[in-house]
C-alpha positions as CSV (number, residue, x, y, z in Angstrom):
1,X,152.1,24.9,139.6
2,X,150.6,27.7,137.3
3,X,153.4,27.1,134.8
4,X,152.8,23.4,134.5
5,X,149.1,24.2,133.8
6,X,150.1,26.8,131.3
7,X,152.5,24.5,129.6
8,X,149.7,21.7,129.5
9,X,147.2,24.1,127.9
10,X,149.6,25.2,125.3
11,X,150.8,21.7,124.5
12,X,147.2,20.4,124.3
13,X,146.1,23.4,122.1
14,X,148.8,22.6,119.6
15,X,148.4,18.8,119.9
16,X,144.4,18.7,119.6
17,X,144.0,22.0,117.6
18,X,141.3,23.1,120.2
19,X,141.1,26.2,122.1
20,X,142.0,26.1,125.8
21,X,141.1,28.2,128.8
22,X,142.8,28.9,132.1
23,X,140.6,30.1,134.9
24,X,142.2,31.8,138.0
25,X,140.0,31.8,141.0
26,X,140.5,32.7,144.7
27,X,139.9,35.0,147.6
28,X,140.6,38.8,147.3
29,X,144.3,39.4,147.6
30,X,145.3,35.8,146.9
31,X,147.3,36.7,143.8
32,X,145.0,36.1,140.9
33,X,146.0,39.1,138.8
34,X,149.8,38.5,139.5
35,X,149.6,34.8,138.7
36,X,147.5,35.7,135.5
37,X,150.4,38.0,134.4
38,X,152.9,35.2,134.9
39,X,150.7,32.8,132.9
40,X,150.5,35.3,130.1
41,X,154.2,36.2,130.1
42,X,155.0,32.5,130.1
43,X,152.6,31.6,127.2
44,X,154.2,34.5,125.2
45,X,157.6,33.2,126.0
46,X,156.9,29.6,124.9
47,X,155.0,30.6,122.0
48,X,158.0,32.6,120.7
49,X,160.5,29.8,121.3
50,X,161.7,27.9,118.4
51,X,159.9,24.6,118.1
52,X,163.1,22.5,118.3
53,X,164.0,23.9,121.8
54,X,160.4,23.1,122.9
55,X,160.7,19.6,121.8
56,X,164.0,19.1,123.5
57,X,163.3,20.2,126.8
58,X,160.0,18.5,127.0
59,X,157.2,21.0,128.3
60,X,159.4,24.0,128.4
61,X,158.6,24.5,132.1
62,X,162.3,24.4,133.1
63,X,163.3,27.0,130.5
64,X,161.4,29.8,132.1
């Protein structure tokens, strides 16, 4: 699921202090652009959330 992948990338970025990448591939018309927009929106959302709410909900996936 795209939100689980984004959440893992964000968590690992914070945990390991290393850059992370997410590559969206697929056929023409498969939804790459829309899914990329959703990933960016989700990352902006969890990055802006207070740290305590991220910890209490686990990965943050269920908050979105």
